[in-house]
NUTOR-851771 format. One record per residue (C-alpha): x, y, z; residue in one letter. Coordinates in steps of 0.1 Angstrom, whole numbers, padded with zeros to 4 digits, always signed. Layout:
BEGIN
XYZA...
//
This chain:
BEGIN
-0058-0179+0175M-0026-0189+0159L-0034-0226+0159R-0068-0219+0144H-0054-0196+0117A-0026-0220+0109R-0050-0249+0106G-0074-0231+0084S-0048-0218+0060L-0030-0251+0058W-0062-0270+0052S-0069-0247+0023V-0034-0246+0011Y-0029-0284+0010F-0064-0291+0000K-0056-0290-0037T-0021-0305-0035R-0017-0341-0048V+0017-0357-0040P+0036-0362-0072D+0065-0386-0063H+0079-0382-0098R+0090-0346-0090T+0115-0330-0067G+0103-0349-0036L+0114-0383-0049R+0147-0369-0062R+0152-0353-0029W+0146-0385-0009S+0172-0402-0031S+0198-0379-0016M+0191-0397+0017H+0196-0370+0042R+0191-0380+0078A+0178-0346+0089V+0150-0331+0069P+0151-0295+0056P+0139-0268+0079V+0125-0234+0069I+0122-0204+0092S+0109-0169+0091V+0122-0144+0117T+0102-0127+0131P+0072-0150+0123S+0048-0123+0134R+0055-0086+0124A+0040-0054+0112L+0036-0053+0074V+0063-0026+0070D+0089-0046+0090E+0115-0068+0072T+0118-0105+0080F+0146-0131+0073R+0137-0163+0055V+0162-0191+0058A+0164-0228+0049V+0188-0253+0066Q+0197-0290+0063N+0198-0289+0025L+0225-0308+0005P+0253-0284-0004P+0250-0269-0039G+0214-0279-0043S+0189-0259-0065P+0158-0250-0045V+0128-0228-0050T+0114-0205-0022L+0077-0199-0027H+0052-0177-0009S+0014-0181-0010L-0014-0159+0004H-0052-0164+0002R-0068-0130+0002S-0100-0120+0019E-0116-0122-0015D-0105-0159-0017E-0079-0152-0044D-0045-0168-0043L-0013-0147-0046W+0022-0161-0050E+0058-0153-0055A+0089-0174-0058F+0127-0172-0062G+0153-0197-0074H+0183-0203-0051Y+0213-0227-0047V+0223-0238-0012S+0258-0230+0000D+0285-0253+0013S+0267-0256+0046R+0234-0266+0030G+0217-0233+0038T+0198-0206+0019V+0192-0171+0033S+0168-0150+0012V+0183-0118+0026A+0219-0127+0018D+0218-0150-0012D+0209-0143-0049F+0177-0154-0065S+0187-0165-0100F+0151-0165-0113G+0114-0165-0105G+0092-0134-0098T+0123-0115-0085Y+0161-0118-0089T+0191-0107-0069G+0194-0102-0031K+0159-0093-0021E+0150-0100+0015A+0113-0091+0009M+0109-0103-0026G+0086-0131-0015L+0061-0104-0006L+0065-0074-0029W+0067-0096-0061S+0035-0114-0053M+0009-0117-0081S-0023-0137-0087P-0016-0173-0094V-0021-0183-0131P-0057-0186-0140G-0069-0160-0115S-0095-0133-0123R-0084-0103-0142E-0075-0070-0126G-0070-0081-0090L-0056-0058-0064R-0045-0071-0030L-0059-0049-0002R-0065-0056+0035K-0101-0054+0045K-0101-0066+0081N-0071-0051+0100V-0081-0071+0131C-0067-0103+0116I-0033-0108+0101P-0023-0113+0065Q-0012-0150+0066L+0016-0160+0042V+0027-0196+0038N+0064-0199+0028I+0077-0231+0014S+0108-0246-0001V+0108-0270-0031Y+0135-0291-0046G+0148-0279-0079G+0141-0246-0098H+0103-0247-0102V+0085-0223-0125E+0049-0234-0122E+0026-0261-0109G+0033-0255-0072F-0002-0268-0064G+0007-0302-0077E+0039-0306-0057R+0046-0313-0021L+0071-0289-0005P+0102-0301+0013L+0093-0278+0042A+0068-0250+0050S+0061-0224+0076T+0035-0197+0082L+0041-0160+0089T+0017-0133+0101E+0018-0098+0087R-0001-0072+0107W-0013-0037+0100H-0026-0033+0136L+0001-0034+0163G-0005-0046+0198P-0025-0022+0219G-0038-0001+0191V-0075+0007+0196R-0100+0007+0168R-0130+0030+0172I-0158+0033+0146E-0168+0069+0140I-0203+0079+0131S-0209+0114+0144E-0217+0148+0131R-0224+0131+0097G-0188+0118+0094V-0181+0081+0087R-0148+0064+0094G-0126+0045+0118T-0102+0061+0143L-0071+0042+0154F-0055+0052+0187I-0019+0041+0195P-0011+0022+0227P+0000+0041+0257G-0014+0071+0277P-0010+0097+0250G-0017+0123+0239P-0006+0117+0204F-0003+0136+0171P-0032+0130+0149G-0038+0123+0112M-0068+0126+0088L-0063+0098+0063D-0080+0099+0029M-0080+0073+0002W-0088+0078-0035G-0115+0076-0061G-0124+0040-0056G-0144+0051-0026G-0153+0031+0005G-0137+0028+0039L-0101+0015+0039L-0084+0012+0073E-0051-0005+0067Y-0029+0026+0063R-0045+0043+0094S-0040+0011+0114A-0003+0011+0104L+0001+0048+0112L-0014+0042+0147A+0011+0014+0151S+0038+0041+0146H+0023+0064+0172G-0002+0086+0153Y-0039+0087+0161A-0053+0083+0126S-0089+0086+0113L-0095+0066+0081A-0122+0087+0065L-0150+0074+0042E-0163+0102+0020Y-0182+0083-0006F-0194+0048-0012T-0173+0025-0033A-0186+0025-0069G-0214+0051-0061E-0202+0085-0073L-0238+0098-0068K-0230+0095-0030S-0201+0119-0035A-0221+0149-0026D-0198+0160+0003K-0193+0196+0008E-0160+0210+0020F-0173+0212+0056S-0175+0174+0058Y-0137+0172+0057F-0133+0200+0081E-0156+0183+0106T-0136+0151+0102A-0104+0169+0109F-0119+0185+0140N-0131+0151+0153I-0095+0140+0153V-0083+0173+0168R-0108+0173+0196E-0102+0137+0207H-0088+0137+0243P-0058+0116+0233Q-0048+0138+0204V-0025+0169+0207I-0049+0195+0191P-0022+0216+0174D-0004+0186+0159R-0028+0171+0134V-0018+0164+0098G-0033+0154+0066L-0025+0122+0045F-0040+0114+0012G-0035+0093-0019L-0049+0101-0054S-0082+0118-0048L-0075+0119-0011G-0043+0137-0018S-0063+0163-0038L-0086+0167-0008M-0057+0171+0015A-0043+0199-0007S-0077+0215-0008Y-0080+0216+0030L-0044+0229+0034A-0050+0257+0008A-0086+0267+0012E-0098+0260+0047S-0103+0290+0071S-0116+0266+0098V-0087+0242+0103I-0049+0245+0105E-0031+0213+0096P+0003+0209+0110R+0016+0192+0078C+0004+0175+0047C+0014+0143+0029V+0002+0139-0007C+0008+0107-0026V+0000+0106-0063S-0022+0137-0062G-0025+0171-0077G-0042+0204-0075H-0067+0204-0104L-0100+0214-0087Y-0125+0239-0099P-0129+0266-0073R-0160+0261-0051G-0169+0227-0064A-0181+0197-0043N-0170+0162-0052L-0199+0156-0076Q-0192+0188-0095Q-0155+0178-0095L-0163+0144-0111F-0185+0161-0137R-0157+0185-0146A-0133+0156-0151Y-0159+0138-0172S-0161+0168-0196S-0125+0159-0206H-0132+0123-0212S-0126+0126-0249H-0089+0128-0240K-0090+0093-0224L-0067+0068-0240R-0065+0030-0239V-0035+0007-0244D-0032-0024-0265E-0050-0044-0238H-0079-0019-0237N-0068-0006-0202R-0078+0030-0196E-0051+0056-0193I-0064+0087-0175W-0033+0108-0171R-0040+0128-0203S-0075+0138-0193I-0063+0170-0176N-0033+0178-0197L-0020+0203-0204P-0022+0218-0169I-0046+0247-0172P-0033+0282-0167E-0068+0293-0156D-0065+0298-0118L-0102+0291-0114S-0096+0255-0124Q-0070+0247-0098K-0063+0252-0061L-0045+0283-0050D-0016+0263-0034V+0002+0295-0028G-0021+0299+0003K-0007+0268+0019I+0010+0276+0052N+0021+0241+0064C+0049+0218+0053P+0039+0196+0024M+0054+0164+0011L+0046+0153-0024L+0053+0117-0034V+0049+0108-0070N+0058+0080-0095G+0072+0093-0129I+0054+0063-0147D+0020+0073-0132D-0005+0065-0160Q-0035+0075-0140N-0029+0111-0133W-0004+0138-0144P+0011+0139-0109T+0046+0150-0119V+0032+0179-0141E+0009+0189-0112C+0038+0189-0088A+0059+0211-0110E+0030+0236-0114D+0023+0235-0076M+0060+0242-0070A+0058+0272-0094H+0027+0286-0077M+0042+0282-0042M+0075+0297-0054R+0056+0327-0067A+0039+0331-0033A+0072+0328-0014G+0061+0294+0000K+0085+0270-0018E+0104+0264+0014H+0073+0245+0027L+0074+0220-0002L+0093+0187-0004T+0091+0167-0035R+0101+0131-0040I+0097+0114-0075E+0105+0078-0084Y+0114+0066-0119P+0094+0036-0131D+0070+0039-0102A+0032+0041-0108G+0002+0056-0092H-0006+0032-0064L+0023+0039-0040I+0012+0020-0009E+0030+0009+0024P+0061-0011+0018P+0062-0047+0005Y+0026-0044-0009S+0024-0062-0042P+0026-0039-0072H-0006-0036-0092S+0001-0021-0126R-0035-0024-0138A-0067-0033-0118T-0105-0033-0120K-0122+0000-0113F-0159+0008-0112I-0166+0039-0133K-0202+0052-0138D-0215+0018-0127G-0193-0001-0152V-0162-0021-0144T-0132-0011-0164V-0095-0019-0161I-0073+0011-0152L-0037+0013-0160L-0019+0027-0129W+0017+0023-0142G+0049+0013-0127G+0074-0016-0130Q+0074-0041-0102T+0109-0038-0088K+0113+0000-0091P+0077+0004-0077H+0085-0018-0048A+0117+0002-0041D+0096+0034-0043A+0071+0021-0018Q+0098+0012+0007E+0118+0044+0003D+0087+0067+0003S+0073+0051+0035W+0106+0057+0052R+0106+0093+0041N+0069+0098+0050I+0075+0085+0086L+0106+0108+0089A+0085+0138+0076F+0058+0131+0101L+0083+0126+0129Q+0099+0160+0121K+0067+0179+0119H+0043+0162+0144L+0066+0149+0171Y+0090+0168+0194C+0106+0136+0207T+0110+0100+0195Q+0076+0086+0187N+0065+0052+0201P+0061+0023+0178K+0041-0008+0185A+0061-0041+0184K+0046-0074+0176M
//
């Protein structure tokens, strides 16, 4: 598989590259080194939330070089990042230990070649990098070029290149498609005999079935159901009643390899709202804990999803756009209503809850919602159940670590494609993703595991 994957990516990668002997390659050859430069990535195969070390050897001492990463997405879009380095007295560069003096990131950034990725110049507008098929790795080609290069990587030959695999699905994790009792989704079971704690994993308002976070959670020892609750771009399919989510939770809880009283909820954006809804309003299920990323509690009592979307649409006159005509939604539901019928009674929540929010969230008033939720839980004597983490200059789309930051992307709204402004600045947002994932795993470990949880290793 590795040889095939390597061959296919390299054939695509070098397909458009025309050797230009007037550039760094000729200048490099004039230095007449007997041993060619070598680039390495350790480990070359790893989970997406694991760090790697990128190093180059056999360079002339004190030489300017550019480290460059390139990934072709499953949508056939090219994403890249690069950093400018100077080799040390031994002729080596270590991305983890040395400073990048320019490029898409600066400073000592071991994972900068991943989190600072963006579409190559000339790409389609509003792209977002998301894994579709978790059964194959994310392949990233990492190369070194002579000199401090800013553009035109496609017209240059690298001094050396290597390929690295980034996986969401660890060895031994089982993927099971779910279509029962009206529920659609994919269940991921960790390796080993079990039983394991369980998770119901819910994504946001873009709809569709997204598996990559559940696959990663299973790689950390949690049986996780990635739930599809309406079709991407088709809000008319969002007719799910509350019972749909309760049934999905029970499918996880009743699985023979799941500890039935150790099942939690995990949501982002709209999925976070649904997690809060389940934790506050359900009399059928009892989640052990709840992780809510970039969510809130603004939900008219008794509404289904279609009615919820109609309620939000009634406030569309508050929508704003920036100078690039990107839609800003955070003001739609501001100020936070005092009317209790327009929001969840989070004072009824009886399980530990972790709220993770970015202060620069331009899509939803998450920080204001978190403050109101804290006030409601405090009034109900439940504040001890609430943990809040907020990150300055982080936006709405807080994903697993080292995912490229998407400040604004395409979104299908009422059948029309618009550009939504999610917010965040690249470096602080990347730091927030790394730190929040570490805190999320610690939170799940504390509330779902009694002993050290197993983790799949590549």
